[in-house]
C-alpha positions as CSV (number, residue, x, y, z in Angstrom):
1,X,-46.5,37.9,38.7
2,X,-47.4,40.9,36.5
3,X,-43.6,42.2,36.8
4,X,-42.3,38.6,35.7
5,X,-44.5,38.2,32.8
6,X,-42.8,40.6,30.9
7,X,-39.2,39.4,31.9
8,X,-40.4,35.3,31.0
9,X,-41.7,37.2,27.4
10,X,-38.2,38.4,26.8
11,X,-36.1,35.2,27.5
12,X,-38.4,33.0,25.3
13,X,-38.0,35.8,22.7
14,X,-34.3,35.4,23.1
15,X,-34.1,31.6,23.4
16,X,-36.1,31.0,19.8
17,X,-34.0,33.0,18.5
18,X,-30.5,31.3,19.8
19,X,-32.1,28.3,18.4
20,X,-33.2,29.5,15.3
21,X,-29.7,31.2,14.3
22,X,-28.1,27.5,15.9
23,X,-30.7,26.1,13.0
24,X,-29.0,27.6,10.1
25,X,-25.7,27.8,10.9
26,X,-25.4,23.5,11.1
27,X,-24.6,21.9,7.8
28,X,-27.6,20.8,6.0
29,X,-29.1,17.7,7.4
30,X,-28.0,17.8,10.9
31,X,-30.0,18.5,13.7
32,X,-29.2,21.5,16.3
33,X,-27.3,19.9,19.3
34,X,-26.3,16.3,17.4
35,X,-22.9,15.3,16.6
36,X,-20.9,15.7,14.0
37,X,-19.8,12.9,12.0
38,X,-16.6,11.9,11.3
39,X,-15.0,13.5,8.2
40,X,-15.6,11.2,4.9
41,X,-18.5,9.1,6.8
42,X,-21.4,11.5,6.5
43,X,-22.5,9.6,3.1
44,X,-21.8,6.8,2.0
45,X,-19.7,6.2,-1.3
46,X,-21.9,5.4,-4.4
47,X,-19.4,4.1,-6.7
48,X,-16.2,2.1,-6.8
49,X,-14.5,5.4,-8.0
50,X,-15.6,7.3,-4.8
51,X,-14.7,4.3,-2.3
52,X,-11.1,4.9,-4.4
53,X,-10.8,8.2,-4.0
54,X,-11.7,8.0,-0.4
55,X,-9.2,5.9,0.1
56,X,-6.5,7.6,-1.7
57,X,-7.3,10.6,0.2
58,X,-7.1,9.0,3.6
59,X,-3.6,7.5,2.8
60,X,-2.5,11.1,1.9
61,X,-3.8,11.8,-1.3
62,X,-1.3,13.2,-4.2
63,X,1.8,12.4,-1.7
64,X,1.6,8.7,-2.6
65,X,2.5,9.4,-6.3
66,X,4.4,12.8,-6.5
67,X,7.8,11.3,-4.8
68,X,10.9,11.7,-6.6
69,X,12.9,8.9,-4.4
70,X,11.5,6.5,-1.5
71,X,12.9,4.3,0.9
72,X,10.9,2.0,3.0
73,X,13.1,0.1,5.9
74,X,11.6,-2.8,8.0
75,X,12.1,-6.5,8.3
76,X,11.0,-9.6,6.7
77,X,10.6,-13.4,7.9
78,X,11.8,-15.5,5.3
79,X,11.5,-19.7,5.1
80,X,15.0,-21.4,4.1
81,X,14.3,-24.7,5.5
82,X,13.4,-22.5,8.8
83,X,12.6,-19.3,9.5
84,X,14.8,-16.3,9.4
85,X,14.2,-12.7,10.0
86,X,16.0,-10.3,7.7
87,X,16.6,-6.7,7.1
88,X,14.0,-5.2,4.5
89,X,14.8,-2.6,2.5
90,X,13.3,-0.7,-0.9
91,X,15.1,2.0,-2.7
92,X,13.1,3.4,-5.6
93,X,13.7,6.8,-7.7
94,X,11.5,7.7,-10.1
95,X,10.3,7.1,-13.0
96,X,11.5,3.2,-13.4
97,X,14.5,2.3,-10.8
98,X,14.1,0.2,-7.6
99,X,16.2,-1.9,-5.4
100,X,15.1,-4.5,-2.8
101,X,17.4,-5.7,-0.3
102,X,16.7,-8.7,2.0
103,X,19.8,-9.3,4.2
104,X,19.9,-12.3,6.5
105,X,23.4,-11.7,7.8
106,X,22.4,-11.3,11.1
107,X,20.6,-14.5,11.9
108,X,22.5,-16.3,9.5
109,X,25.8,-15.4,10.1
110,X,28.7,-14.7,7.4
111,X,27.2,-12.8,3.8
112,X,23.2,-14.0,3.2
113,X,22.1,-10.9,0.9
114,X,19.6,-11.3,-1.3
115,X,19.2,-8.1,-4.0
116,X,16.5,-7.5,-6.9
117,X,17.0,-4.8,-9.4
118,X,14.9,-2.9,-11.9
119,X,16.5,-0.5,-14.0
120,X,14.4,0.6,-16.8
121,X,13.2,-2.0,-18.9
122,X,15.5,-4.5,-17.0
123,X,15.5,-6.5,-14.0
124,X,17.8,-8.6,-12.1
125,X,18.7,-10.2,-9.0
126,X,22.0,-11.0,-6.8
127,X,22.4,-13.9,-4.0
128,X,25.3,-12.7,-2.2
129,X,26.8,-10.8,-5.0
130,X,26.3,-13.6,-7.3
131,X,24.3,-12.0,-10.1
132,X,21.2,-14.2,-11.2
133,X,17.7,-13.7,-12.6
134,X,14.6,-11.8,-11.7
135,X,11.1,-12.6,-11.5
136,X,9.5,-9.4,-13.7
137,X,6.4,-9.9,-12.1
138,X,8.1,-10.0,-8.6
139,X,9.2,-6.6,-9.4
140,X,6.3,-5.6,-10.8
141,X,4.7,-5.9,-7.7
142,X,7.1,-4.2,-5.6
143,X,7.2,-1.2,-8.1
144,X,3.5,-1.0,-8.1
145,X,3.2,-1.2,-4.2
146,X,5.5,2.2,-3.8
147,X,2.5,3.7,-4.9
148,X,0.2,2.3,-2.6
149,X,-4.0,2.3,-3.4
150,X,-2.6,5.7,-5.8
151,X,-1.3,2.9,-8.0
152,X,-5.2,1.3,-8.8
153,X,-6.4,5.2,-8.9
154,X,-4.2,6.0,-11.6
155,X,-4.0,2.6,-14.0
156,X,-7.4,1.1,-13.7
157,X,-8.8,0.9,-16.7
158,X,-12.3,-0.9,-15.3
159,X,-13.4,-0.5,-11.8
160,X,-16.4,-2.3,-10.1
161,X,-17.7,-2.4,-6.5
162,X,-18.8,-5.5,-5.4
163,X,-20.5,-7.3,-2.5
164,X,-19.5,-5.9,0.6
165,X,-17.3,-8.4,2.7
166,X,-14.9,-8.3,5.6
167,X,-10.9,-8.6,5.3
168,X,-9.4,-10.7,7.9
169,X,-6.4,-9.9,9.9
170,X,-4.0,-13.2,10.6
171,X,-1.5,-13.5,13.7
172,X,0.7,-16.8,14.3
173,X,-0.2,-18.8,16.9
174,X,1.5,-22.7,18.0
175,X,-0.6,-24.5,15.2
176,X,-0.2,-21.3,12.7
177,X,-1.9,-18.3,11.7
178,X,-5.5,-17.9,12.8
179,X,-7.8,-14.9,11.9
180,X,-8.1,-12.5,15.2
181,X,-9.5,-9.3,13.7
182,X,-12.1,-9.2,10.9
183,X,-13.1,-5.5,9.4
184,X,-16.2,-5.0,7.2
185,X,-14.7,-3.6,4.2
186,X,-16.0,-2.4,0.6
187,X,-14.5,-4.6,-2.1
188,X,-13.7,-2.7,-5.7
189,X,-12.0,-4.9,-7.9
190,X,-9.7,-2.9,-10.3
191,X,-8.4,-3.9,-13.7
192,X,-5.0,-2.5,-14.9
193,X,-2.9,-3.3,-18.0
194,X,-1.0,-6.0,-15.3
195,X,-3.7,-7.6,-14.3
196,X,-6.8,-7.1,-11.8
197,X,-6.9,-7.1,-8.1
198,X,-9.7,-7.3,-5.5
199,X,-9.1,-4.4,-3.0
200,X,-10.8,-4.2,0.7
201,X,-11.2,-1.0,1.9
202,X,-12.0,-0.2,5.1
203,X,-15.8,1.0,5.4
204,X,-14.9,3.4,8.3
205,X,-10.9,4.4,7.7
206,X,-10.3,3.9,4.3
207,X,-7.4,2.2,4.4
208,X,-6.6,-0.6,2.1
209,X,-6.8,-3.5,4.2
210,X,-6.1,-6.6,1.6
211,X,-5.4,-6.7,-1.5
212,X,-5.6,-10.0,-3.3
213,X,-4.2,-10.8,-7.2
214,X,-4.0,-14.0,-8.9
215,X,-0.4,-14.8,-7.6
216,X,-0.9,-13.3,-3.9
217,X,-2.7,-12.3,-1.2
218,X,-1.4,-9.4,1.1
219,X,-3.1,-8.4,4.3
220,X,-2.6,-4.7,6.1
221,X,-2.8,-3.7,9.4
222,X,-0.9,-1.5,11.8
223,X,-1.5,1.7,10.1
224,X,1.1,4.9,10.7
225,X,1.6,8.4,8.8
226,X,4.8,8.7,7.5
227,X,5.4,12.7,6.5
228,X,1.8,13.1,5.8
229,X,1.3,9.3,4.3
230,X,0.1,6.8,5.7
231,X,1.3,2.8,5.7
232,X,0.7,-0.6,7.3
233,X,3.1,-1.2,9.5
234,X,3.0,-5.0,9.3
235,X,2.1,-6.8,6.3
236,X,1.4,-10.7,5.3
237,X,2.0,-11.5,1.7
238,X,0.7,-14.7,0.9
239,X,1.3,-17.1,-2.0
240,X,1.4,-20.6,-3.1
241,X,4.0,-23.1,-2.7
242,X,4.5,-26.4,-3.3
243,X,3.4,-27.7,0.1
244,X,0.6,-25.3,0.0
245,X,0.4,-21.9,1.3
246,X,3.6,-19.8,2.2
247,X,2.8,-16.9,4.9
248,X,5.5,-14.2,4.5
249,X,5.4,-11.7,7.5
250,X,7.0,-8.0,6.5
251,X,7.3,-5.2,9.0
252,X,7.8,-1.6,7.9
253,X,9.6,0.8,10.4
254,X,10.6,3.8,8.6
255,X,9.1,5.0,5.0
256,X,11.2,8.2,4.2
257,X,10.8,10.6,0.7
258,X,12.8,13.2,-1.0
259,X,16.3,11.5,0.6
260,X,19.1,11.7,-2.3
261,X,19.8,8.3,-3.8
262,X,22.5,7.7,-6.6
263,X,21.7,6.0,-9.9
264,X,24.7,4.0,-9.4
265,X,23.1,2.3,-6.9
266,X,20.4,0.6,-9.5
267,X,23.0,-0.4,-12.1
268,X,25.3,-3.0,-9.8
269,X,25.7,-5.8,-11.7
270,X,23.3,-3.9,-14.4
271,X,23.5,-6.9,-17.4
272,X,24.7,-5.4,-20.8
273,X,22.1,-5.0,-23.6
274,X,22.1,-8.2,-25.4
275,X,23.5,-10.0,-22.8
276,X,21.4,-12.8,-20.6
277,X,22.1,-14.1,-17.1
278,X,22.5,-17.7,-16.8
279,X,23.2,-19.3,-13.3
280,X,25.0,-16.4,-12.2
281,X,27.1,-15.8,-14.9
282,X,26.5,-12.9,-17.7
283,X,27.4,-14.6,-21.0
284,X,27.0,-12.7,-24.8
285,X,23.5,-14.2,-26.5
286,X,21.3,-12.6,-28.7
287,X,18.6,-12.6,-26.3
288,X,17.3,-9.6,-24.9
289,X,18.0,-9.2,-20.7
290,X,14.8,-10.0,-18.4
291,X,12.3,-7.2,-19.4
292,X,10.0,-5.8,-16.8
293,X,6.7,-6.2,-17.6
294,X,5.8,-2.8,-19.9
295,X,2.2,-2.9,-18.4
296,X,3.5,-1.1,-15.2
297,X,3.9,2.7,-15.5
298,X,4.8,4.5,-12.2
299,X,1.3,6.6,-11.7
300,X,1.4,10.4,-12.3
301,X,1.2,12.7,-9.5
302,X,-2.1,12.8,-8.6
303,X,-4.3,16.1,-8.7
């Protein structure tokens, strides 16, 4: 016993030193041996600004708004008496050029292509190569969505943190769309020069799950990393039509940045200054072309 006593005492001393060193190296407020919390979840966000900043970081930070060109390819389901699945492509070039294509040719045969353009302060459309008018608010939304949640982080004039809620994802069934998933979310009301929106941000991942505006409700799901930015690959856009809600499913298959896009892509059948588009024909008029709201300004790169 007398020989073992010094060994036990030495062992106890070494064990005490190890525990002491471990406590000093552990992060403040973390007990030795405790499992480290996931990044960003150690502290509950206190303000709307904090929630939004974490969401921007989760989606890719300054990559969301520092691009010069961006392209999105995917599909969209369109209602025209029956449902058609169309190829969907978005081309954007900073600071103010946009083209959106919805091509139903494969489903319908022949040529059925809807195109929407924005170039500076002008907006117009083409249906099967015939020029027409475009809804400026619709082009506003498309341009803003190219920047994701970073648009609100850079352009909001006011932010407010509302009562927490759930963001509901829906799937189509034989009887219509049904809620299949509910996620706890922070709710941030963002006011921009273009209007206000309620942003539902996942409490765990800080991804933007839902975006409610007076014009539409958009649900986001199935997030993927595209070159350092995180985007949803499944989107439901819900608007009001003459017969109730209209639900438009959109999928993203690829999101690319930095690929060359020539300026002429955004100039096809562009109305001349002093011209107005009427029923597919461009005629000289004292009216100015359909203008995009001046409130939509692409965000500067985040810092």
